[in-house]
C-alpha positions in Angstrom: -0.4 -0.1 -0.4 1.6 3.2 -0.8 2.4 5.5 2.3 0.8 9.6 2.8 2.6 11.7 1.5 3.0 15.5 3.3 1.6 18.3 1.0 1.5 22.4 1.8 -2.6 23.3 -0.4 -3.8 27.2 -0.5 -7.0 27.1 1.3 -7.9 29.5 -1.4 -7.7 28.0 -4.5 -6.0 24.2 -3.9 -3.0 24.9 -5.0 -1.1 21.7 -4.0 3.1 22.6 -3.1 5.8 20.0 -2.0 6.5 22.4 0.7 5.5 25.9 2.1 5.4 29.5 0.6 5.1 32.7 2.0 2.4 33.4 -1.0 0.3 30.8 -3.0 2.3 31.0 -6.3 -1.7 30.9 -7.9 -3.5 33.1 -6.7 -1.2 35.1 -4.7 -2.6 34.4 -1.8 -0.9 36.1 1.4 -0.4 32.5 4.1 -2.4 30.9 3.1 -0.3 27.6 2.4 -1.8 24.6 5.0 0.0 21.5 5.9 -2.1 18.6 4.9 -1.6 15.2 4.3 -3.0 13.3 0.8 -3.4 9.4 -0.1 -3.2 9.4 -3.4 -4.8 6.2 -3.6 -7.4 6.3 -1.1 -8.9 9.6 -3.0 -9.0 7.8 -5.9 -11.0 4.8 -4.2 -12.8 7.4 -2.5 -14.6 8.5 -5.7 -14.9 5.1 -7.0 -16.8 3.9 -3.7 -18.6 6.3 -2.8 -19.5 9.0 -5.5 -21.0 6.3 -8.2 -20.1 8.4 -11.3 -17.3 6.1 -12.8 -18.6 2.4 -12.3 -19.0 1.2 -16.1 -22.5 3.2 -16.0 -21.7 6.1 -17.8 -23.3 7.7 -20.3 -22.6 6.8 -24.2 -21.1 9.4 -26.5 -23.7 10.8 -29.7 -24.0 12.8 -31.8 -25.6 16.1 -31.3 -28.5 15.4 -34.9 -29.6 12.4 -32.3 -28.6 14.1 -29.2 -31.4 17.4 -30.0 -34.2 14.8 -31.6 -35.2 13.6 -27.7 -36.8 15.4 -26.2 -36.7 18.4 -24.0 -37.7 18.7 -20.3 -39.8 21.3 -20.3 -39.7 23.9 -16.8 -43.2 21.9 -15.4 -40.4 19.5 -14.1 -39.5 22.5 -12.0 -41.3 22.1 -8.3 -41.4 24.8 -6.1 -39.7 25.7 -2.9 -42.5 27.6 -1.2 -40.7 31.5 -1.6 -41.6 33.1 -4.7 -38.8 35.2 -4.8 -36.5 32.1 -4.1 -38.7 30.3 -6.9 -37.9 33.3 -9.4 -34.0 33.3 -8.5 -33.8 29.4 -9.2 -35.8 30.5 -12.4 -39.0 29.0 -12.0 -38.2 26.2 -8.7 -36.1 23.6 -8.0 -35.2 20.9 -11.2 -34.1 17.4 -10.7 -30.6 16.4 -10.0 -29.7 20.3 -9.4 -27.2 21.4 -7.4 -27.4 24.6 -4.9 -24.9 25.9 -3.1 -26.3 28.6 -0.5 -23.5 30.5 1.4 -23.7 33.9 3.5 -21.8 34.9 6.6 -23.1 33.5 10.1 -26.4 33.3 12.4 -27.6 34.9 8.4 -30.8 32.6 7.5 -29.3 29.8 5.8 -30.6 27.5 7.5 -33.6 28.7 8.2 -34.5 29.5 5.0 -33.7 25.8 4.3 -34.9 24.2 6.8 -38.3 26.3 5.9 -37.6 25.1 2.3 -37.1 21.4 2.4 -40.2 21.0 5.1 -42.3 23.2 2.4 -41.1 20.5 0.5 -41.0 17.6 1.9 -45.1 17.7 1.3 -44.2 16.6 -2.4 -41.4 14.5 -2.0 -39.0 12.7 0.4 -35.7 15.3 2.0 -32.6 13.9 4.1 -31.6 16.3 6.0 -27.9 16.5 7.0 -26.8 19.1 10.1 -23.4 18.1 10.6 -23.3 21.8 13.0 -26.2 21.2 15.3 -27.7 18.3 17.0 -31.2 17.3 16.2 -32.3 18.7 18.5 -30.7 21.5 18.1 -32.5 21.1 14.8 -36.3 20.1 15.9 -36.4 23.4 18.5 -35.6 25.9 15.1 -38.4 23.6 13.4 -40.6 24.2 16.3 -40.3 27.6 17.4 -40.4 28.5 13.2 -44.2 25.8 13.2 -43.2 23.6 11.3 -44.1 20.1 9.7 -43.6 17.7 7.7 -44.1 13.7 8.2 -41.7 13.4 4.3 -38.6 15.8 6.1 -36.5 13.6 7.8 -33.6 14.7 9.9 -30.2 12.8 10.6 -27.4 14.6 12.6 -23.9 13.4 10.6 -20.9 13.6 9.9 -19.6 11.5 8.6 -20.2 11.1 4.4 -20.3 7.9 4.3 -22.8 7.2 6.2 -24.7 10.7 5.1 -24.8 8.9 1.6 -26.1 4.9 3.2 -29.0 7.0 4.8 -29.8 8.7 1.0 -29.9 4.8 0.2 -31.7 2.8 2.3 -34.3 6.1 3.3 -35.5 6.3 -0.3 -34.8 10.4 -0.3 -35.8 12.1 -3.1 -33.6 15.2 -2.3 -30.5 16.1 0.5 -29.5 18.7 1.9 -25.4 19.2 3.3 -25.4 22.2 6.5 -22.4 22.8 6.1 -20.6 20.9 3.5 -18.0 22.1 5.3 -18.0 20.4 8.3 -19.0 16.9 6.4 -15.2 14.8 5.9 -14.6 11.4 3.7 -13.3 8.2 5.4 -10.9 7.3 3.4 -9.6 11.1 3.5 -6.7 11.7 6.5 -7.6 15.2 6.4 -9.5 16.6 8.5 -13.2 18.5 7.7 -13.1 21.3 5.7 -10.0 21.4 4.9 -9.4 21.3 0.9 -9.6 17.7 -0.6 -11.9 16.9 1.7 -14.1 20.0 0.7 -13.2 19.0 -3.1 -13.7 15.1 -2.1 -16.6 15.0 -0.4 -18.3 17.4 -2.8 -17.5 14.9 -6.0 -19.0 12.5 -4.0 -22.4 14.1 -3.5 -22.1 15.3 -7.1 -22.5 11.9 -8.1 -25.4 11.1 -6.4 -27.8 13.8 -7.3 -26.5 13.9 -11.1 -26.8 9.8 -11.2 -30.5 10.1 -9.0 -31.8 13.2 -9.8 -32.0 14.4 -6.6 -32.1 18.3 -6.2 -29.7 19.0 -3.6 -28.7 21.8 -1.2 -25.0 22.6 0.2 -24.5 25.7 2.5 -21.2 26.5 2.9 -19.7 28.8 4.9 -17.6 31.9 4.1 -14.7 34.2 4.9 -14.2 36.9 7.1 -13.4 38.5 3.1 -16.4 37.7 1.9 -15.5 35.1 0.1 -16.6 31.8 -0.7 -15.0 29.4 2.2 -12.6 26.1 0.2 -11.2 26.4 -3.7 -13.3 27.9 -6.1 -13.2 24.7 -8.1 -16.3 23.9 -5.6 -18.3 27.0 -6.7 -17.2 25.4 -10.8 -18.7 22.3 -9.0 -22.9 23.2 -8.8 -25.4 24.8 -10.8 -26.2 26.8 -9.2 -24.6 29.7 -6.9 -26.7 31.9 -4.3 -25.1 34.6 -1.5 -26.8 35.6 1.9 -26.6 39.2 2.1 -27.8 41.7 4.7 -27.6 44.9 7.1 -27.2 43.1 10.6 -28.9 45.5 12.3 -31.5 45.3 9.8 -34.4 42.4 9.2 -34.4 42.6 5.6 -31.9 39.0 4.1 -30.8 39.6 0.0 -30.8 36.7 -1.8 -28.0 37.0 -5.1 -27.2 34.2 -7.1 -23.8 34.5 -8.7 -23.5 31.7 -11.0 -27.4 29.4 -12.5 -27.3 27.1 -15.1 -31.0 27.2 -15.6 -32.3 30.3 -14.6 -31.1 33.9 -14.0 -28.5 35.7 -12.2 -29.6 39.3 -12.9 -31.9 38.2 -10.1 -31.9 39.4 -6.3 -34.2 37.9 -3.9 -36.4 39.7 -1.1 -37.1 37.7 2.2 -38.2 39.8 5.8 -36.3 37.4 9.1 -39.4 37.7 11.6 -40.8 35.7 14.6 -41.9 33.3 12.3 -38.2 33.0 10.4 -37.7 33.9 7.1 -40.6 36.1 4.7 -41.0 37.0 1.0 -41.4 40.2 0.3 -42.8 41.3 -3.3 -43.3 44.4 -2.4 -39.6 46.0 -2.0 -40.0 49.1 -2.8 -41.7 50.4 0.5 -38.5 48.9 2.6 -36.1 51.3 0.6 -37.6 54.9 0.9 -40.4 57.2 3.4 -43.3 57.6 1.2 -43.5 60.0 -2.4 -45.9 61.4 0.6 -42.5 62.3 2.9 -41.8 65.6 4.5 -39.7 66.9 1.9 -36.2 67.3 3.9 -32.8 68.7 2.2 -30.9 66.2 1.2 -32.8 63.3 0.2 -34.0 62.5 -3.4 -35.8 58.7 -5.3 -35.1 57.1 -7.7 -35.3 53.6 -8.9 -33.1 50.6 -9.2 -33.4 47.5 -11.4 -32.3 44.3 -10.5 -32.9 42.0 -13.1 -36.7 42.6 -13.5 -37.7 44.1 -10.4 -38.0 47.8 -10.4 -36.7 49.4 -7.0 -38.1 52.2 -5.7 -34.7 53.6 -3.6 -33.5 56.5 -1.8 -30.6 58.5 -1.6 -29.5 60.8 1.7 -26.9 62.6 1.8 -25.0 65.0 4.2 -23.2 67.7 3.7 -20.4 69.0 6.7 -18.4 71.6 7.3 -14.8 70.8 7.8 -11.5 72.8 8.7 -9.2 70.3 7.9 -7.6 69.9 4.1 -8.4 66.8 3.4 -12.5 66.7 3.6 -13.9 62.8 4.3 -16.0 61.6 1.9 -18.2 57.8 2.3 -20.6 55.6 1.3 -22.8 53.2 2.1 -24.4 51.2 0.3 -22.5 52.5 -3.0 -19.6 52.3 -4.7 -17.6 54.6 -3.4 -15.5 55.4 -6.0 -18.3 55.9 -8.1 -19.6 58.8 -5.9 -16.0 60.6 -5.7 -17.2 60.8 -9.9 -20.3 61.8 -9.5 -19.2 64.7 -6.5 -16.2 65.9 -9.3 -19.2 66.3 -12.0 -21.3 67.9 -9.0 -18.7 70.5 -8.2 -17.8 71.0 -12.6 -21.3 71.6 -13.4 -23.1 72.7 -10.7 -20.9 75.2 -9.2 -20.4 73.3 -5.4 -17.4 74.2 -4.0 -17.1 71.0 -2.1 -13.7 71.7 -0.8 -14.1 72.7 3.0 -17.3 70.1 3.4 -17.2 66.5 4.4 -20.3 64.2 2.6 -21.6 61.8 3.5 -23.9 58.9 0.7 -26.1 56.4 1.7 -29.0 54.5 0.7 -32.0 54.5 2.4 -32.5 50.5 4.5 -29.0 48.9 3.7 -29.4 48.1 -0.3 -26.0 48.0 -2.3 -26.7 49.4 -6.0 -24.4 49.1 -8.1 -27.0 50.5 -11.3 -26.0 53.9 -12.9 -29.5 55.1 -13.6 -29.5 56.4 -9.6 -26.4 58.6 -9.9 -28.7 61.2 -11.2 -30.4 61.3 -7.9 -26.7 61.5 -6.3 -25.5 64.2 -7.1 -29.1 66.5 -6.8 -28.6 64.7 -3.0 -25.7 66.0 -2.6 -26.4 69.5 -3.9 -30.3 70.0 -1.4 -27.7 68.7 1.3 -24.9 71.4 0.3 -27.8 74.4 -0.4 -30.3 73.3 2.2 -32.3 73.7 -0.5 -35.1 70.2 -0.4 -36.6 68.5 -3.6 -39.8 68.5 -3.2 -40.3 64.4 -2.4 -42.7 63.5 -5.7 -40.6 63.5 -7.6 -38.5 60.5 -8.8 -34.5 61.2 -10.5 -34.3 58.4 -13.2 -30.9 59.3 -15.6 -26.5 58.2 -16.0 -24.3 60.7 -15.1 -21.5 61.5 -17.5 -18.1 62.7 -16.8 -19.0 66.0 -18.8 -22.3 66.3 -17.1 -25.2 64.9 -19.5 -27.7 62.8 -18.4 -27.8 59.3 -20.4 -30.0 57.2 -20.5 -30.6 54.0 -19.3 -32.6 50.9 -19.7 -36.2 49.3 -19.5 -36.9 53.3 -18.6 -40.6 52.5 -18.7 -40.6 49.9 -16.8 -38.6 52.0 -14.1 -41.6 55.1 -14.8 -44.4 52.1 -14.9 -43.1 51.3 -11.4 -42.7 55.1 -10.0 -46.0 55.7 -10.9 -46.8 53.3 -8.2 -45.4 53.7 -6.1 -47.4 57.2 -5.9 -44.4 59.9 -7.0 -46.3 62.5 -9.3 -42.8 63.9 -11.2 -40.0 62.2 -13.2 -37.0 63.3 -14.3 -35.5 61.4 -16.9 -32.8 62.3 -20.3 -33.4 64.4 -22.8 -35.2 61.2 -25.5 -35.0 59.4 -23.2 -38.7 60.2 -22.9 -39.0 59.4 -26.7 -41.5 57.0 -27.3 -43.7 57.0 -23.9 -47.3 59.3 -23.3 -46.8 62.5 -21.4 -48.2 60.3 -18.3 -48.2 57.0 -17.2 -50.1 56.2 -15.1 -50.1 59.1 -13.5 -46.8 60.0 -14.0 -45.4 63.6 -15.0 -42.8 62.8 -17.6 -39.8 65.5 -17.4 -37.0 66.0 -19.4 -33.8 67.4 -19.0 -29.7 67.1 -20.7 -27.9 67.7 -18.8 -27.2 68.2 -15.0 -27.3 72.2 -14.6 -30.7 71.6 -16.2 -32.4 68.7 -13.6 -31.4 70.8 -10.9 -33.1 74.2 -12.4 -36.0 71.8 -13.3 -36.0 70.3 -9.7 -34.1 72.8 -7.4 -34.4 76.4 -9.0 -31.5 76.4 -8.9 
């Protein structure tokens, strides 16, 4: 029997070397090389014995024309998770054999979301929920608090991969949940749980089971302090869908984003609200990110309409300009890229004649949302001008438009969808870039559409300056 050998493997990218390096030669990460014991024969036998994908039952190659003549998988094969937001993020529901990786910081609600979804899926399919971090009593305690009941949801507290696969086979499970993949260990590998080898080989075995048996598989994963998925990036390449949970720690809103999806969109977001009974869908998202079109006028506040995938969101930009005696004024941004804010401040100084050299400027999105949509540029610039001049913007305005370096207003995508959402939210007037409103009626459901050519023209119409 060959002897195990000692290797040093990068915890970020999986690069292995016979000696340690201070910096990984492949991904250039510092202090990421960890000592591991590698047994090639054991790893290969583990793949053959547990994954079940190399037992000689591989598919026979066929021509493309012949494959195209076969019946195509219909969307009717998808089944609902019980969450409309999660179903929309997945493209309509979960497909048989789909492997979904759900990642997020500790305490964000990953286990709560998956347990609720598993209980609702248990009404139609037999699911096995394998928890490696919590005991069965702890999982039952969460289920009682959430008021969950399901006869087809089987609970298991186990970290041994071989036992989990054996229970999945003996119970004839039609779905599998692993919470979390970093706690599972392959019994034929000498590496410790959570290591690169264990995470990769355990995921490979579970992937083989999901694909061969057509089982939907949910994998829960930890993230590092930098926000990246713990373990090698190879894990993201192996799965079909990668979902990330994000939220403001002090808030109740949870934002689920898709960074990879082989069977659905990647530009959508799912919104959930955490409450005493667990997570709930948030169909009316705009109410979380604005105070309302009928609020009292306040200097430094402006509203806009962003677009996340196909979902329009009415958001509110808040700005504060404070005099400072320091030679280098501060610039801070929350929810918006700081570099983008610096560019917009420079454009505002040039084209709106704002004097910001002795002002600390703070820009924030209400509600804890993080956006990269350039359509909110106009709201950022005019909110700063409003804060500096102490001139309140009429809360009935919705400001939509991208601001260029030369002060021109550029058109944005899906303008009609944005304006319809603004009208639905109660806004009376919308300021849009010049010529982008061509083809749209003068009013959309009671919304007056006003056009402006540049930043100075927009400020004159909104602030009267």
